[in-house]
C-alpha positions as CSV (number, residue, x, y, z in Angstrom):
1,M,93.7,16.1,51.5
2,P,97.1,17.1,50.0
3,P,99.7,14.4,50.4
4,K,101.9,14.7,53.5
5,P,104.5,15.6,54.7
6,Y,104.3,19.3,54.4
7,I,107.2,21.7,53.9
8,L,107.3,25.3,55.1
9,A,109.2,27.1,52.3
10,V,110.8,30.5,52.9
11,D,112.1,32.7,50.1
12,I,114.1,35.8,51.3
13,G,114.0,37.9,48.2
14,S,115.4,41.4,47.5
15,S,112.0,43.1,47.8
16,A,109.8,40.7,49.8
17,V,109.9,37.6,51.9
18,K,107.6,34.9,50.6
19,A,106.6,31.8,52.5
20,G,104.0,29.1,52.5
21,L,103.3,25.4,52.9
22,Y,103.9,22.8,50.1
23,D,102.8,19.2,50.0
24,A,104.8,16.1,49.3
25,E,104.4,16.7,45.5
26,A,105.7,20.3,45.8
27,N,102.2,21.8,45.3
28,A,101.5,25.0,47.2
29,L,98.7,25.1,49.7
30,P,97.4,28.4,48.4
31,H,95.6,29.6,51.5
32,T,99.0,29.5,53.4
33,L,101.0,31.7,51.0
34,V,102.2,35.1,52.2
35,A,104.5,37.9,51.0
36,I,105.8,40.7,53.1
37,S,107.6,43.6,51.5
38,H,110.8,45.2,52.6
39,Q,112.9,47.9,51.0
40,Q,116.6,48.5,50.4
41,R,118.2,51.9,50.8
42,T,119.7,53.2,47.6
43,A,121.7,56.3,46.7
44,A,123.4,57.9,43.7
45,D,126.9,56.8,44.9
46,G,126.0,53.1,44.3
47,T,124.5,52.3,47.8
48,H,122.3,49.3,48.0
49,E,121.9,48.1,51.5
50,E,119.4,47.2,54.2
51,D,119.1,46.6,57.9
52,G,119.8,42.9,58.7
53,E,117.6,42.8,61.8
54,L,114.7,44.3,59.8
55,I,115.1,41.4,57.2
56,Q,115.1,39.0,60.2
57,R,111.9,40.5,61.6
58,V,110.1,40.4,58.3
59,T,111.2,36.8,57.8
60,E,109.9,35.9,61.3
61,L,106.6,37.7,60.6
62,A,106.2,35.7,57.4
63,I,106.6,32.4,59.3
64,D,104.1,33.6,61.9
65,R,101.5,34.3,59.3
66,V,101.9,31.0,57.5
67,L,101.5,29.0,60.7
68,D,98.4,31.1,61.6
69,L,96.9,30.5,58.2
70,A,97.8,26.8,58.2
71,E,96.1,26.0,61.5
72,E,96.0,22.2,61.9
73,E,98.1,21.7,58.8
74,A,101.0,23.3,60.6
75,E,101.2,20.2,62.8
76,H,102.3,18.2,59.8
77,V,105.3,20.3,58.8
78,A,108.2,17.9,58.5
79,A,110.9,20.5,57.5
80,V,111.6,24.1,56.7
81,G,113.3,24.9,53.3
82,F,115.0,28.2,52.6
83,D,116.5,30.2,49.8
84,A,117.8,33.7,50.0
85,M,118.8,36.6,47.8
86,A,122.4,36.3,46.7
87,S,124.9,37.7,47.2
88,T,124.5,39.4,50.5
89,I,127.1,40.1,53.2
90,L,127.2,41.9,56.6
91,G,129.8,42.1,59.3
92,V,129.1,41.1,62.9
93,D,131.0,41.6,66.1
94,V,132.2,39.1,68.8
95,R,128.6,38.9,70.2
96,H,127.2,38.4,66.7
97,E,125.6,41.8,66.7
98,P,125.6,43.5,63.3
99,V,128.0,46.3,62.9
100,T,127.3,46.9,59.2
101,P,124.1,46.9,57.1
102,V,123.5,44.0,54.7
103,F,125.3,44.9,51.5
104,T,123.6,43.4,48.4
105,Y,125.0,42.4,45.0
106,A,123.8,45.7,43.5
107,D,126.0,47.9,45.8
108,T,128.7,49.3,43.4
109,R,130.7,51.4,45.9
110,T,133.5,48.9,45.8
111,A,134.5,49.4,42.2
112,T,137.9,50.9,43.0
113,D,138.7,48.1,45.4
114,V,137.6,45.4,42.8
115,D,139.9,47.0,40.2
116,A,142.8,47.0,42.6
117,L,142.1,43.3,43.6
118,Q,142.0,42.3,39.9
119,A,145.3,44.1,39.3
120,S,147.0,42.2,42.1
121,T,145.8,38.7,41.5
122,D,145.8,36.1,38.7
123,V,142.3,37.0,37.4
124,D,141.9,33.9,35.2
125,D,143.1,31.4,37.8
126,A,140.9,33.0,40.5
127,Y,138.0,32.9,38.0
128,Q,138.2,29.2,37.5
129,R,138.8,28.5,41.2
130,T,135.8,30.4,42.4
131,G,133.6,30.3,39.2
132,V,133.2,34.0,39.1
133,M,134.9,37.2,37.8
134,Q,135.7,39.4,40.8
135,H,133.2,42.3,40.7
136,T,131.3,44.7,42.9
137,S,128.7,41.9,43.3
138,Y,131.0,39.8,45.4
139,V,132.6,39.8,48.9
140,P,136.3,40.2,48.4
141,G,136.1,43.8,47.1
142,R,133.6,44.6,49.8
143,V,136.0,43.6,52.6
144,N,138.8,45.7,51.2
145,W,136.4,48.6,50.7
146,M,135.2,48.5,54.3
147,R,138.8,48.3,55.6
148,R,139.7,51.4,53.4
149,T,136.6,53.6,54.0
150,S,135.6,52.6,57.6
151,P,138.7,51.3,59.4
152,E,137.2,51.7,62.9
153,T,134.1,49.7,61.9
154,F,136.2,47.1,60.2
155,E,138.2,46.5,63.4
156,R,134.9,45.6,65.2
157,I,134.0,42.9,62.7
158,T,134.9,39.4,63.8
159,K,132.9,37.5,61.1
160,W,131.4,38.2,57.7
161,T,128.2,36.3,57.0
162,D,125.3,36.2,54.5
163,I,121.8,37.2,55.6
164,S,120.4,33.7,55.9
165,T,123.3,32.4,58.1
166,F,123.0,35.5,60.3
167,I,119.3,34.8,60.8
168,F,119.9,31.1,61.5
169,T,122.5,32.0,64.1
170,R,119.9,34.1,65.9
171,W,117.3,31.4,65.8
172,F,119.5,28.5,66.9
173,G,121.5,30.5,69.4
174,S,124.8,29.2,68.0
175,T,127.8,30.9,66.3
176,N,128.7,27.6,64.6
177,V,125.7,27.5,62.2
178,P,127.1,26.7,58.8
179,A,126.5,28.4,55.5
180,S,125.6,26.2,52.5
181,Y,128.0,25.7,49.6
182,S,125.2,27.1,47.4
183,I,124.7,30.4,49.3
184,S,128.5,30.7,49.7
185,A,129.2,30.2,46.0
186,W,127.6,33.6,45.4
187,S,130.2,35.3,47.6
188,G,133.0,35.0,45.1
189,L,135.1,33.4,47.9
190,L,134.3,29.7,47.6
191,N,136.8,27.4,45.9
192,R,134.4,25.2,44.0
193,H,137.1,22.5,43.5
194,E,137.9,22.1,47.2
195,L,134.5,23.2,48.6
196,D,136.3,25.5,51.0
197,W,137.0,29.2,51.3
198,D,139.6,30.1,48.7
199,A,143.0,30.4,50.4
200,G,144.4,32.7,47.7
201,L,141.6,35.2,48.0
202,L,141.6,35.1,51.8
203,D,145.3,36.1,51.7
204,A,144.5,38.9,49.2
205,I,141.9,40.4,51.5
206,G,143.5,39.6,54.8
207,L,140.9,37.3,56.3
208,E,141.1,34.0,58.1
209,R,138.7,31.1,57.7
210,S,137.5,31.9,61.2
211,N,136.2,35.2,59.9
212,L,133.7,33.3,57.8
213,P,131.0,30.7,58.6
214,R,131.9,27.0,58.3
215,L,130.6,25.3,55.2
216,A,128.2,22.4,54.7
217,P,125.8,21.0,52.2
218,Y,122.3,22.6,52.2
219,S,120.9,19.3,53.5
220,E,122.6,19.7,56.9
221,G,119.5,20.4,58.8
222,Q,119.6,22.5,61.9
223,I,117.4,21.3,64.7
224,G,116.8,22.8,68.1
225,L,115.5,26.3,68.0
226,C,116.6,28.4,71.0
227,P,113.8,28.8,73.7
228,I,112.3,32.0,72.5
229,Y,111.7,30.7,69.0
230,S,110.7,27.2,70.2
231,M,107.9,28.9,72.2
232,R,107.0,31.1,69.3
233,W,106.9,28.3,66.7
234,P,106.2,25.1,68.7
235,Q,105.2,23.3,65.5
236,L,108.8,23.8,64.2
237,S,110.7,23.1,67.4
238,D,111.8,19.6,66.5
239,V,111.9,19.8,62.7
240,P,115.0,20.4,60.5
241,F,115.6,23.8,59.1
242,Y,117.7,23.2,55.9
243,L,120.4,25.7,55.0
244,A,119.4,28.4,52.5
245,V,120.5,28.0,48.9
246,G,120.9,30.9,46.5
247,D,117.6,32.1,45.1
248,G,118.8,31.4,41.5
249,A,119.4,27.8,42.4
250,A,115.9,27.5,43.9
251,V,114.3,28.9,40.8
252,N,116.0,26.3,38.6
253,I,114.8,23.5,40.9
254,G,111.3,24.9,41.3
255,S,110.8,25.4,37.5
256,G,112.1,21.9,36.5
257,C,115.4,23.2,35.1
258,T,117.5,20.5,36.5
259,D,119.4,19.4,33.4
260,R,120.9,20.7,30.2
261,R,117.6,20.7,28.2
262,N,115.5,23.0,30.4
263,I,117.1,26.4,30.7
264,A,115.9,28.8,33.4
265,L,115.0,32.3,32.0
266,T,114.2,34.5,34.9
267,V,113.2,38.2,34.9
268,G,112.2,39.6,38.3
269,T,113.7,42.9,39.6
270,T,116.9,41.6,38.0
271,A,117.4,38.8,35.5
272,A,119.4,35.6,34.9
273,M,119.8,32.6,32.6
274,R,120.9,29.3,34.2
275,L,121.2,25.6,33.6
276,V,122.3,22.8,35.9
277,V,125.3,20.7,34.9
278,D,125.9,17.5,36.8
279,H,129.3,15.8,37.2
280,P,130.6,13.0,39.3
281,D,131.9,13.9,42.8
282,D,135.4,12.8,41.9
283,E,135.6,15.0,38.7
284,P,136.3,18.7,38.6
285,P,133.3,21.1,38.0
286,P,132.9,22.4,34.5
287,V,135.0,25.2,33.0
288,V,133.2,28.5,33.3
289,P,133.0,30.3,29.9
290,K,134.5,33.8,30.3
291,G,131.6,36.2,31.0
292,L,129.5,33.7,32.9
293,W,129.6,32.2,36.4
294,G,129.5,28.7,37.9
295,Y,127.9,28.3,41.3
296,V,128.0,25.1,43.3
297,L,124.6,23.7,44.2
298,R,126.1,20.6,45.9
299,G,129.2,18.5,45.3
300,D,128.0,17.0,42.0
301,R,125.9,19.8,40.6
302,T,126.9,23.2,39.3
303,L,124.7,26.1,38.3
304,L,126.1,27.6,35.1
305,G,124.9,30.9,33.6
306,G,124.9,34.6,33.7
307,A,123.0,37.3,35.7
308,F,122.1,40.9,35.0
309,S,121.5,43.8,37.4
310,E,118.8,44.8,35.0
311,G,115.4,43.2,34.5
312,G,112.0,44.4,35.8
313,N,113.8,47.4,37.3
314,V,114.3,48.7,33.8
315,V,110.6,48.5,33.1
316,E,109.8,50.1,36.4
317,W,112.2,52.9,35.8
318,A,110.8,53.6,32.3
319,L,107.1,53.5,33.5
320,N,107.9,56.0,36.3
321,S,110.3,58.3,34.5
322,L,108.4,58.5,31.3
323,N,105.0,58.8,33.0
324,L,103.6,55.7,31.2
325,P,100.6,53.7,32.4
326,P,101.1,50.3,34.1
327,L,102.6,47.6,31.9
328,E,99.5,45.5,31.8
329,R,97.7,48.4,30.0
330,L,100.6,48.6,27.5
331,N,100.6,45.0,26.4
332,D,98.3,45.5,23.5
333,A,100.3,48.6,22.3
334,L,103.5,46.6,22.6
335,A,102.0,43.8,20.6
336,D,101.4,46.2,17.7
337,T,105.0,47.4,17.5
338,V,107.5,46.4,14.8
339,P,110.7,44.7,16.2
340,D,113.5,47.2,16.5
341,A,111.7,49.8,14.4
342,H,112.3,52.7,16.9
343,G,115.9,53.4,15.8
344,L,117.2,53.2,19.4
345,T,120.2,51.3,20.7
346,V,120.2,50.7,24.5
347,L,122.6,49.6,27.1
348,P,120.2,48.8,30.0
349,F,122.7,49.1,32.9
350,I,120.8,51.4,35.2
351,A,122.0,49.3,38.1
352,G,125.4,48.5,36.7
353,E,126.6,45.5,34.7
354,R,127.3,41.9,35.6
355,A,127.2,39.4,32.7
356,V,128.8,39.3,30.3
357,G,131.3,42.2,30.5
358,W,131.4,42.5,34.4
359,S,132.3,46.2,34.1
360,T,132.6,48.0,37.5
361,N,131.5,51.4,36.1
362,A,128.9,50.7,33.4
363,S,125.7,52.8,33.3
364,G,122.6,53.0,31.2
365,V,122.7,54.5,27.7
366,V,119.9,55.2,25.2
367,K,121.3,56.2,21.8
368,G,119.3,57.5,18.8
369,I,116.6,59.6,20.5
370,R,114.8,62.0,18.1
371,V,111.9,64.4,18.2
372,S,109.7,61.6,16.9
373,T,110.8,59.1,19.7
374,S,107.9,58.3,22.0
375,G,107.8,56.9,25.5
376,L,106.6,53.6,24.2
377,D,109.5,53.5,21.8
378,I,111.9,53.9,24.7
379,L,110.1,51.2,26.7
380,Q,110.1,48.8,23.8
381,A,113.8,49.4,23.2
382,L,114.7,48.9,26.9
383,M,112.8,45.6,27.0
384,E,114.3,44.4,23.8
385,S,117.8,45.3,25.1
386,V,117.4,43.0,28.1
387,A,116.5,40.2,25.7
388,Y,119.7,40.9,23.7
389,R,121.8,40.5,26.9
390,F,120.2,37.1,27.3
391,S,121.2,36.2,23.8
392,L,124.8,36.9,24.7
393,V,124.6,34.5,27.6
394,A,122.9,31.8,25.5
395,D,125.7,32.0,23.0
396,L,128.2,31.3,25.7
397,L,126.1,28.4,27.1
398,R,125.5,26.8,23.7
399,D,127.9,24.0,24.1
400,E,126.3,22.9,27.4
401,M,122.7,23.0,26.0
402,T,121.0,20.1,24.2
403,D,119.7,20.6,20.7
404,D,116.1,20.3,21.9
405,R,116.6,22.9,24.6
406,V,113.6,25.0,25.8
407,F,113.7,28.1,28.0
408,I,111.5,28.0,31.1
409,A,110.3,31.5,32.0
410,G,110.0,32.8,35.5
411,G,109.6,36.1,37.3
412,G,106.5,38.2,37.3
413,A,108.2,41.1,35.4
414,M,108.3,38.9,32.3
415,T,105.5,36.3,32.7
416,N,103.0,39.2,33.0
417,S,104.0,40.5,29.6
418,P,103.0,38.2,26.6
419,W,104.9,40.6,24.3
420,W,108.1,40.3,26.3
421,L,107.8,36.5,26.4
422,Q,107.3,36.4,22.6
423,T,110.3,38.7,22.1
424,M,112.5,36.4,24.2
425,A,111.5,33.5,22.0
426,D,112.2,35.5,18.8
427,V,115.6,36.8,20.1
428,L,116.8,33.4,21.5
429,Q,115.3,31.4,18.6
430,G,113.9,28.8,21.0
431,E,110.6,27.9,22.7
432,V,109.8,29.8,25.9
433,H,107.6,27.8,28.2
434,V,105.6,29.4,31.1
435,P,104.9,27.2,34.1
436,A,101.5,27.3,35.7
437,E,103.2,27.6,39.1
438,E,104.0,31.3,39.8
439,Q,106.2,30.8,42.9
440,A,109.0,28.7,41.4
441,T,111.5,30.0,43.9
442,S,109.6,28.9,47.0
443,R,108.7,25.6,45.2
444,G,112.4,25.0,44.6
445,A,113.1,25.5,48.3
446,A,110.4,23.0,49.1
447,I,111.7,20.4,46.6
448,L,115.2,20.7,48.1
449,A,113.8,20.0,51.5
450,L,111.8,17.0,50.2
451,N,115.0,15.7,48.6
452,A,116.9,16.2,51.9
453,L,114.2,14.3,53.7
454,D,114.4,11.4,51.1
455,V,110.8,12.0,50.2
456,W,112.0,12.8,46.7
457,E,114.8,10.7,45.1
458,G,115.9,13.6,42.8
459,F,114.9,17.1,42.0
460,D,112.4,16.4,39.3
461,D,110.1,13.7,40.7
462,V,107.1,15.8,39.8
463,M,107.6,18.3,37.0
464,P,105.7,21.6,37.0
465,E,102.7,22.0,34.6
466,I,103.3,24.3,31.6
467,A,100.6,26.9,31.1
468,A,101.8,28.5,27.8
469,V,104.3,28.1,25.1
470,Y,105.8,30.9,22.9
471,R,107.5,29.7,19.7
472,P,110.1,31.8,17.8
473,R,109.0,33.6,14.6
474,D,111.7,33.1,12.0
475,Q,110.9,36.3,10.2
476,H,112.3,38.4,13.0
477,H,115.5,36.5,13.6
478,Q,117.7,38.5,11.3
479,T,116.4,41.8,12.6
480,Y,117.2,40.9,16.2
481,R,120.6,39.5,15.4
482,Q,121.5,42.8,13.7
483,A,120.2,44.7,16.8
484,V,122.3,42.5,19.1
485,E,125.4,43.4,17.0
486,R,124.5,47.0,17.2
487,Q,124.3,46.8,21.0
488,K,127.7,45.1,21.2
489,S,129.2,47.9,19.1
490,L,127.7,50.5,21.4
491,Y,129.1,48.6,24.4
492,D,132.6,48.5,22.9
493,A,132.4,52.2,22.2
494,V,131.1,53.4,25.6
495,V,132.0,50.8,28.2
């Protein structure tokens, strides 16, 4: 019998909601794991949005199915842990009914408003207050864009909220449900020194604190589902629902990346590199190197790193557009390729750029195509180009890493490709470890709940098992460094 108590972990991702039960050692109960897909609306003008009530229904259906699959084990659920895609925002009216869709980090329609905001504020000071470079990924530009493009809709909005806090408000029947520091850090509006909404940016976008959720640690559990949900989920009616953290934070916790040695290297639809920096409560959070971000996890821990709008989506685009077979059928062919022998230089910004340049208008570029260039060449160059973006983040994080650092891989887009894992090790000149646990994000949400319950003293009481290790091959290091420099030159010329 798996050790009790059990945690119901819910991961609201950008393409699916995943949920399942985890035991007291953060091991998944496999027969309870579910995943339900949902899809965002996209358009050529930069639209990336989704219906908030649809995400709510999908999340509720995932919980229904877990409880049905768990049967008697559901009676031993002690808490519900959450993480959610970041950053998301939607506007609601006085009755907390949505008047906008959920806008995601990938929606780039706010570029003009972000540029105007940067021109009218002290960019460097705001960067260190909030830990982020203002960008289309974040909320301030979104608010000004909505005011400019849809003034009638804007006037109906009384509060701006992330998707997880919106859902919690529905479940608990209260408009006073808080948002966690973690999920709010991804908004670009959280002052990480004061753990409050940033006064300077609120003034710049014309909002009051009352237009945003109140703030709290993720460990402030919500208890007391409203009657309709208490009847729907009687096993959960008296257990705490812990506030959602950003999905990137959950991945770090779930994969054992809780210090400066173990660096999370994640490639799902998008990609990121992150490490956890701890600091005393009474000391300021670490300075954020220009090009990266620093997100609060809780008062004494900061998530430092960089994220990209490109990752597995680059592979999916190439496979579909070039009419290539599925990636698993190409692994052997990729393994036979010579590093950077295709003569291509790529900027993989098919969904815009975040780290490290934070351009509001970048797009994808493939330079050097010839008659001899094959579809496999382009796929190889695209995947290598993502690894090169990681190398730029690693260079900026170098002072925070220990000398014996290792990179912990996550995300199915990369862990299902041995060639890509080996390429990452070669480009980063460091070992890449692949955990046996595939659902690191949900596991992280479970660990955070176990920590809030005081079942775990820290975040790494039981480390994940490592299933494979990829070691760098020194003979390819110089080739890849030259390719990184070539990509940087193309970036300077084009972006």
